[in-house]
C-alpha positions as CSV (number, residue, x, y, z in Angstrom):
1,M,29.7,42.9,50.1
2,N,31.7,40.1,51.7
3,D,30.5,36.6,52.5
4,G,32.7,36.0,55.5
5,H,35.2,33.8,53.5
6,G,36.7,36.7,51.6
7,V,34.6,36.2,48.5
8,R,32.8,39.3,47.3
9,R,29.2,39.0,46.5
10,T,27.9,41.3,43.9
11,E,24.4,42.8,44.1
12,N,21.9,40.8,42.0
13,K,21.2,42.7,38.8
14,K,18.2,42.3,36.7
15,R,18.3,39.1,34.6
16,S,16.3,37.6,31.9
17,P,13.7,34.9,32.7
18,E,16.1,32.3,31.2
19,E,18.9,33.4,33.5
20,E,16.6,33.5,36.5
21,E,15.6,29.9,35.8
22,E,19.3,28.7,35.4
23,G,20.5,30.6,38.4
24,E,18.0,29.2,40.9
25,I,19.8,27.6,43.8
26,A,18.9,26.2,47.1
27,A,18.2,29.6,48.7
28,T,15.5,30.3,46.2
29,S,14.0,26.9,46.0
30,P,10.5,26.2,47.5
31,P,10.2,25.4,51.2
32,V,10.2,21.8,52.1
33,T,8.3,19.7,54.6
34,N,9.7,18.3,57.8
35,E,12.4,15.6,58.0
36,E,10.0,12.8,58.8
37,E,8.0,13.6,55.6
38,E,11.2,13.5,53.6
39,K,12.1,10.1,55.1
40,R,8.7,8.8,54.2
41,L,9.1,9.9,50.6
42,V,12.6,8.4,50.4
43,R,11.1,5.1,51.6
44,K,8.4,5.4,49.0
45,M,11.0,5.8,46.2
46,D,12.9,2.8,47.6
47,I,9.7,0.7,47.3
48,Y,9.0,1.6,43.7
49,I,12.5,2.0,42.2
50,I,15.0,-0.1,44.1
51,P,13.5,-3.6,43.6
52,L,13.2,-3.3,39.9
53,V,16.7,-1.8,39.6
54,M,18.1,-4.6,41.7
55,V,16.4,-7.4,39.7
56,L,17.7,-5.8,36.5
57,Y,21.2,-5.9,37.7
58,V,20.9,-9.4,39.2
59,F,20.1,-10.8,35.8
60,S,22.6,-8.6,34.0
61,F,25.4,-9.7,36.1
62,L,24.2,-13.3,36.1
63,D,24.0,-13.4,32.3
64,R,27.5,-11.9,32.1
65,V,29.3,-14.3,34.5
66,N,27.3,-17.5,34.3
67,I,29.9,-18.7,31.7
68,G,32.0,-19.5,34.9
69,N,29.2,-21.9,36.1
70,A,28.6,-23.2,32.5
71,R,32.3,-24.3,32.4
72,L,31.6,-26.9,35.0
73,Y,28.8,-28.5,32.9
74,G,30.6,-29.3,29.7
75,L,30.9,-26.0,27.8
76,E,34.6,-26.4,26.9
77,E,34.2,-30.0,25.8
78,D,30.9,-29.4,23.9
79,L,32.3,-26.5,21.9
80,G,35.8,-28.0,21.5
81,L,37.6,-25.1,23.2
82,Q,41.4,-25.5,23.5
83,G,44.2,-23.6,25.2
84,D,43.2,-20.1,26.3
85,Q,40.0,-20.0,24.1
86,Y,37.8,-20.1,27.2
87,Q,39.6,-17.1,28.7
88,T,39.2,-15.3,25.4
89,A,35.5,-16.0,25.4
90,V,35.2,-14.6,28.9
91,S,37.3,-11.4,28.2
92,I,36.1,-10.5,24.7
93,L,32.7,-9.3,26.1
94,F,34.6,-6.4,27.7
95,V,36.0,-5.1,24.4
96,T,32.5,-4.0,23.2
97,Y,31.4,-3.3,26.8
98,L,34.1,-0.7,27.2
99,A,33.5,0.9,23.8
100,F,29.8,1.5,24.5
101,E,29.7,2.6,28.1
102,V,30.3,6.3,27.6
103,P,28.1,6.7,24.5
104,S,25.3,4.9,26.3
105,N,25.4,7.2,29.3
106,L,25.4,10.3,27.0
107,V,22.1,9.2,25.4
108,L,20.4,8.1,28.6
109,K,18.4,11.3,29.0
110,K,17.8,11.7,25.2
111,F,16.0,8.4,24.8
112,T,14.7,8.5,28.4
113,P,15.8,6.0,31.0
114,S,12.7,3.8,30.9
115,R,13.0,3.2,27.1
116,W,16.7,2.9,27.0
117,I,17.0,0.5,29.9
118,A,14.0,-1.5,28.6
119,F,15.8,-1.9,25.3
120,I,19.1,-2.8,26.9
121,A,17.4,-5.5,29.1
122,T,15.4,-7.0,26.3
123,A,18.4,-7.1,23.9
124,W,20.8,-8.7,26.4
125,G,18.2,-11.3,27.5
126,T,17.7,-12.3,23.9
127,I,21.4,-12.6,23.2
128,A,22.1,-14.4,26.5
129,T,19.4,-17.0,25.8
130,L,20.7,-17.6,22.3
131,T,24.2,-18.2,23.7
132,G,22.8,-21.5,24.8
133,L,22.5,-22.5,21.2
134,A,26.1,-21.7,20.2
135,N,27.6,-24.5,18.1
136,G,31.3,-23.6,18.2
137,Y,34.0,-21.2,19.4
138,G,33.2,-18.6,16.7
139,S,29.5,-18.4,17.6
140,L,30.3,-18.2,21.3
141,L,32.6,-15.2,20.7
142,A,29.9,-13.5,18.6
143,C,27.4,-13.9,21.3
144,R,29.8,-12.5,23.9
145,L,30.7,-9.5,21.8
146,L,27.0,-8.6,21.2
147,L,26.3,-9.1,24.9
148,G,28.9,-6.6,25.7
149,V,27.4,-4.0,23.3
150,V,24.0,-4.1,24.9
151,E,24.9,-4.6,28.6
152,A,27.5,-1.8,28.5
153,G,24.9,0.9,29.3
154,L,23.1,-0.8,32.2
155,F,25.3,-0.3,35.2
156,P,26.7,3.2,34.4
157,G,23.1,4.2,33.4
158,L,21.6,2.9,36.7
159,N,24.4,4.6,38.6
160,V,23.6,8.0,37.1
161,Y,19.8,7.2,37.1
162,L,19.8,6.9,40.9
163,T,21.2,10.5,41.2
164,F,18.0,11.7,39.6
165,F,16.1,10.6,42.8
166,Y,18.5,10.5,45.7
167,T,20.8,13.1,47.2
168,K,24.6,12.5,47.8
169,H,23.8,11.7,51.4
170,E,21.8,8.6,50.4
171,L,23.6,7.5,47.3
172,A,26.1,4.9,48.7
173,L,23.4,2.8,50.2
174,R,21.4,2.8,46.9
175,V,24.4,2.1,44.8
176,G,25.0,-0.6,47.4
177,Y,21.8,-2.3,46.4
178,L,23.4,-2.8,43.0
179,F,26.4,-4.5,44.5
180,V,24.2,-6.6,46.7
181,S,22.5,-7.6,43.5
182,A,25.9,-8.7,42.1
183,A,26.4,-10.8,45.3
184,I,22.9,-12.2,45.0
185,A,23.7,-13.0,41.3
186,G,26.8,-14.9,42.4
187,A,25.0,-16.8,45.1
188,V,21.8,-17.4,43.1
189,G,23.9,-18.3,40.0
190,G,25.5,-21.1,42.0
191,L,22.1,-22.4,43.2
192,L,20.5,-22.1,39.7
193,A,23.4,-23.8,38.1
194,Y,23.1,-26.6,40.6
195,G,19.4,-27.0,39.9
196,I,19.6,-26.5,36.2
197,G,22.5,-28.8,36.0
198,H,20.1,-31.7,36.6
199,L,18.7,-31.1,33.1
200,D,22.0,-32.3,31.7
201,G,21.1,-34.5,28.7
202,A,17.5,-33.3,28.5
203,A,16.4,-32.8,24.8
204,G,19.9,-33.9,23.9
205,M,21.6,-30.8,25.3
206,N,24.4,-30.6,27.9
207,G,23.7,-28.8,31.2
208,W,25.6,-25.6,30.2
209,R,23.1,-24.9,27.4
210,W,20.2,-25.1,29.8
211,I,22.0,-22.7,32.2
212,M,22.3,-20.1,29.5
213,I,18.8,-20.5,28.1
214,I,16.9,-20.6,31.4
215,E,18.8,-17.7,33.0
216,G,18.5,-15.5,29.9
217,I,14.7,-15.6,29.4
218,P,13.8,-13.6,32.5
219,S,15.8,-10.7,31.3
220,V,13.6,-10.3,28.2
221,L,10.5,-10.1,30.5
222,L,12.2,-7.6,32.8
223,G,12.9,-5.4,29.8
224,V,9.2,-5.2,29.0
225,A,8.4,-4.5,32.7
226,A,11.0,-1.7,32.9
227,L,9.3,0.1,30.0
228,F,6.1,0.6,32.1
229,L,7.4,0.6,35.7
230,L,10.6,2.6,35.6
231,P,10.0,6.4,36.0
232,N,12.4,8.7,34.0
233,D,12.8,11.2,36.8
234,L,11.0,12.8,39.7
235,E,8.7,14.8,37.4
236,S,7.5,11.6,35.7
237,A,7.3,9.4,38.8
238,Y,3.7,8.0,38.6
239,F,3.7,7.0,42.3
240,L,4.3,10.6,43.5
241,T,1.7,13.4,44.0
242,E,2.6,16.9,42.8
243,D,3.3,18.1,46.3
244,E,5.6,15.1,46.9
245,K,7.5,15.8,43.6
246,A,8.0,19.5,44.7
247,T,9.3,18.4,48.0
248,L,11.8,15.9,46.5
249,Q,12.9,18.5,43.9
250,A,13.6,20.9,46.7
251,R,15.8,18.3,48.4
252,H,18.0,18.1,45.4
253,L,18.3,21.9,45.1
254,R,19.6,22.0,48.7
255,D,22.8,20.2,47.7
256,Y,25.2,23.1,46.8
257,G,25.9,23.4,43.1
258,M,22.7,21.6,42.1
259,T,21.3,24.5,40.2
260,K,18.7,24.2,37.4
261,S,21.3,24.5,34.7
262,A,23.5,22.0,36.5
263,M,20.9,19.3,36.0
264,A,21.1,19.7,32.2
265,F,23.8,18.2,30.0
266,S,26.4,20.5,28.6
267,T,29.5,19.9,26.5
268,A,31.6,22.2,28.7
269,D,30.8,20.1,31.8
270,M,31.6,16.9,29.8
271,K,35.1,18.3,28.9
272,K,35.7,19.2,32.6
273,A,35.3,15.5,33.5
274,F,38.1,14.6,31.0
275,G,40.3,17.4,32.3
276,D,40.0,16.7,36.0
277,W,43.0,14.7,37.3
278,K,40.9,13.4,40.3
279,V,38.5,11.6,37.9
280,W,41.5,9.9,36.4
281,V,42.7,8.8,39.8
282,Y,39.3,7.2,40.4
283,C,39.6,5.5,37.0
284,V,42.9,3.9,37.8
285,A,41.8,2.8,41.2
286,Q,38.6,1.4,39.8
287,F,40.7,-0.7,37.4
288,G,42.5,-2.2,40.3
289,A,39.4,-2.9,42.3
290,D,37.5,-4.3,39.3
291,T,40.3,-6.8,38.6
292,M,39.3,-8.4,41.9
293,L,35.6,-8.2,41.0
294,Y,35.8,-9.9,37.7
295,G,38.5,-12.4,38.6
296,Y,36.7,-13.4,41.8
297,S,33.2,-13.5,40.3
298,T,34.2,-15.5,37.2
299,F,36.8,-17.8,38.7
300,L,35.6,-18.4,42.2
301,P,34.0,-21.8,41.2
302,T,37.3,-22.8,39.5
303,I,39.4,-21.7,42.5
304,I,37.2,-23.6,44.9
305,K,37.3,-26.7,42.7
306,G,41.0,-26.7,43.0
307,L,40.9,-26.7,46.8
308,G,39.8,-30.3,46.9
309,E,38.0,-33.2,45.3
310,W,34.6,-31.6,44.8
311,T,31.7,-32.4,42.4
312,P,30.3,-29.5,40.3
313,A,27.3,-29.4,42.6
314,Q,29.4,-29.1,45.7
315,V,31.5,-26.3,44.1
316,Q,28.4,-24.3,43.3
317,L,27.2,-24.7,46.9
318,L,30.6,-23.7,48.4
319,T,30.5,-20.4,46.5
320,I,27.3,-19.2,48.1
321,P,28.6,-18.4,51.6
322,C,31.4,-16.2,50.1
323,Y,28.9,-14.1,48.2
324,F,26.5,-13.9,51.1
325,L,29.3,-12.6,53.4
326,G,30.2,-9.9,50.8
327,A,26.6,-8.7,50.7
328,V,26.1,-8.8,54.5
329,V,29.2,-6.7,55.1
330,Y,28.6,-4.2,52.3
331,M,25.1,-2.9,53.2
332,P,25.8,-1.7,56.8
333,I,29.1,-0.2,55.7
334,A,27.3,1.7,52.8
335,A,24.6,2.9,55.3
336,L,27.3,4.1,57.7
337,S,29.2,5.7,54.9
338,D,26.1,7.7,54.0
339,R,25.4,8.7,57.5
340,L,29.0,9.9,58.2
341,Q,29.6,11.1,54.6
342,M,32.9,9.3,54.7
343,R,33.9,7.1,51.7
344,G,37.7,7.0,51.7
345,V,38.3,5.5,55.1
346,M,35.9,2.7,54.3
347,C,37.7,1.9,51.1
348,V,41.1,1.9,52.8
349,I,40.0,-0.4,55.6
350,F,38.1,-3.0,53.5
351,G,40.6,-2.8,50.6
352,S,43.2,-3.9,53.1
353,I,41.1,-6.8,54.2
354,S,40.8,-8.1,50.6
355,V,44.6,-7.7,50.3
356,V,45.0,-10.0,53.3
357,G,42.6,-12.4,51.8
358,Y,44.6,-12.6,48.6
359,A,47.8,-13.0,50.6
360,I,46.3,-16.1,52.2
361,L,45.4,-17.5,48.8
362,V,48.9,-17.0,47.6
363,S,50.5,-18.5,50.7
364,P,51.4,-22.3,50.8
365,S,48.5,-23.1,53.2
366,S,45.9,-25.9,53.6
367,A,42.7,-26.0,51.6
368,G,40.7,-24.9,54.6
369,V,42.9,-21.8,55.1
370,H,42.6,-21.0,51.4
371,Y,38.8,-21.2,51.6
372,F,39.0,-18.8,54.5
373,G,41.0,-16.5,52.3
374,C,38.1,-16.5,49.8
375,F,35.9,-15.1,52.6
376,M,38.4,-12.4,53.4
377,V,38.5,-11.3,49.8
378,A,34.7,-11.2,49.8
379,M,34.5,-9.0,52.9
380,G,36.2,-6.2,51.1
381,L,35.2,-6.9,47.6
382,Y,31.9,-4.9,47.3
383,V,33.0,-2.1,49.6
384,V,36.1,-1.2,47.7
385,V,34.4,-1.7,44.3
386,G,31.1,-0.1,45.2
387,L,31.6,2.9,47.5
388,P,33.7,4.8,45.0
389,L,30.8,4.6,42.5
390,A,28.8,6.7,45.0
391,W,31.8,8.8,46.0
392,L,32.7,10.1,42.6
393,P,29.2,11.3,41.5
394,S,28.7,12.9,45.0
395,N,31.6,15.2,44.2
396,C,30.3,16.1,40.7
397,P,27.1,18.2,41.2
398,R,26.8,19.1,37.6
399,Y,25.1,16.5,35.5
400,G,27.3,16.7,32.4
401,K,30.5,16.2,34.4
402,R,28.9,13.6,36.7
403,T,27.5,11.3,33.9
404,T,30.8,11.6,31.9
405,A,33.0,11.0,34.9
406,T,30.9,8.0,36.0
407,A,31.1,6.4,32.5
408,M,34.8,7.1,32.3
409,N,35.4,5.5,35.7
410,L,33.3,2.4,34.8
411,T,34.9,2.1,31.3
412,I,38.5,2.1,32.5
413,G,37.5,0.0,35.5
414,N,35.8,-2.6,33.3
415,A,38.9,-2.8,31.1
416,S,40.2,-5.1,33.8
417,G,37.5,-7.6,32.6
418,I,39.6,-8.1,29.5
419,M,42.7,-8.8,31.5
420,A,41.3,-10.8,34.4
421,P,40.6,-14.1,32.6
422,F,44.2,-14.2,31.4
423,I,45.8,-13.9,34.8
424,F,44.0,-17.2,35.7
425,P,45.2,-19.5,32.8
426,T,44.0,-23.1,33.0
427,R,47.6,-24.4,33.1
428,E,48.2,-22.6,36.5
429,G,45.4,-24.4,38.3
430,P,44.6,-25.4,40.9
431,R,46.1,-22.6,43.0
432,Y,46.4,-19.8,40.4
433,V,49.2,-18.1,42.3
434,K,49.9,-15.6,39.5
435,G,46.2,-14.6,39.3
436,N,45.8,-14.1,43.0
437,A,49.1,-12.3,43.4
438,T,48.2,-9.9,40.5
439,S,44.8,-9.2,42.1
440,L,46.6,-8.6,45.4
441,S,48.9,-6.0,43.9
442,L,46.1,-4.2,42.0
443,V,43.7,-4.1,45.0
444,A,46.6,-2.7,47.1
445,M,47.2,0.0,44.5
446,A,43.4,0.9,44.5
447,T,43.5,1.1,48.3
448,V,46.4,3.5,48.3
449,L,44.8,5.7,45.7
450,Y,41.6,5.9,47.6
451,G,43.6,6.8,50.7
452,F,45.2,9.6,48.7
453,L,41.9,11.0,47.5
454,W,40.6,10.9,51.0
455,F,43.6,13.0,52.2
456,W,43.3,15.4,49.2
457,Y,39.6,16.1,49.6
458,D,40.0,16.7,53.3
459,R,42.9,19.1,52.7
460,I,40.8,21.1,50.1
461,N,37.8,21.3,52.4
462,K,39.9,22.6,55.3
463,K,41.4,25.3,52.9
464,R,37.9,26.3,51.8
465,D,36.8,26.4,55.4
466,A,39.7,28.7,56.2
467,G,38.9,31.0,53.2
468,D,42.3,30.5,51.6
469,D,43.1,31.7,48.1
470,L,39.8,33.2,47.1
471,S,41.1,36.1,45.1
472,Q,40.2,34.4,41.8
473,Y,36.5,34.4,42.8
474,E,36.4,38.1,43.5
475,G,33.4,39.8,41.9
476,L,31.3,36.7,41.4
477,S,27.7,36.6,42.6
478,D,26.2,33.8,44.7
479,D,24.5,32.4,41.6
480,E,27.7,32.5,39.5
481,L,29.6,30.7,42.3
482,A,27.0,28.0,42.5
483,E,27.3,27.5,38.7
484,L,30.9,26.5,39.3
485,G,29.8,23.2,40.8
486,D,32.6,21.4,42.7
487,E,35.1,24.2,41.7
488,S,33.2,26.7,43.9
489,P,34.8,27.7,47.2
490,H,31.5,27.1,48.9
491,F,31.4,23.4,47.7
492,R,32.6,20.8,50.2
493,Y,33.8,17.5,48.9
494,T,32.5,14.2,50.4
495,I,35.6,12.5,51.8
């Protein structure tokens, strides 16, 4: 028989119990409760999951970039850093960070999220704390390398972890909480550094050491808390009743392509991620956007310091409004993106705003205008970096492809962290024209690529709506089509 789009549906033949289980799709999933009940359950998940996830990422990001604040409190002088040694110490973290992102995501389910994330947090907290005891350039590099090893798995792991609980219609807002966490880390980092800086000289240690030590200890405690408070998936969520678990499982099955087998890891799905050109476009675009993220997050204090005669305390305070604006802009845009299921147009609009911000920083303008440019960059920063991290997994319904593609995207994106410090060499201060111009070019590239993906997905959806070119699917049953994931003619991409 025909499905109305020209794809022939075969009669369901008798299958084994294993095939029956794997082939279950939305049509055969249990009935669900009303919309209000589902909204109540989503709010319940938000209460139990999101705060812990946010706090984990706040301290992860803080421990990664607080070297920028530590620089203002005697780090370079105390350790005798010369030339580009500071930039090397900043960037070398990303060497190991990149190497361990994909492997970490692939073992997330094997070791269970609660145990794996608890280990990651405890390990990075210990290393971050001990960084405050570094006695030279070599020991600082060693701490940064080890920090990259253990922190590598947190963000990609959390990005995939959220897909265990939320549908693609809710994902941008929840991933958005992670980026708000990064903004909070930037703002709180400035406040903490301002406060902790007053310990300069206590116990014979410079202020930068106290910043590292005091900001690292909470991560260890968070790791212990995560072991007990972070559920592995819907089935193990201690705060849900059995009926609530069934309702939420059914919601997932309603997303086309989310079959039982699609939720399990497979090597074939992993290979499809590497072979999909669209995933590579995301990766290249993420590299461009992340250049802005790491350059801005690490060097904003240095850039602002160059705008006038500021004390370290004043510089820290001046960074806070920029991060605050970034967070305030991102959350409503993420919510609107979820509601409209439109990612590409938001990336294009706000990527363009950041480009304008960098153009202002490059221009020969007054310090006040340059400070305004910092706000313009912040307006687009978290949107153009964060939304694609919800956009990509939304278009990969099969777990193996989704987790691999997400890790690939973050690995290549984070490679910009190696480069970013070197486009802001100390000798080019206080304006850092080369660094800002390079960031402008790469953010513009990312904006164009996201615009292209938006156009491409919309074109494919229209072709599928029209029932074009379906001869290759002739003879496949509904279950077999659903197993194709995003390659199925019934799947519609989020644009």
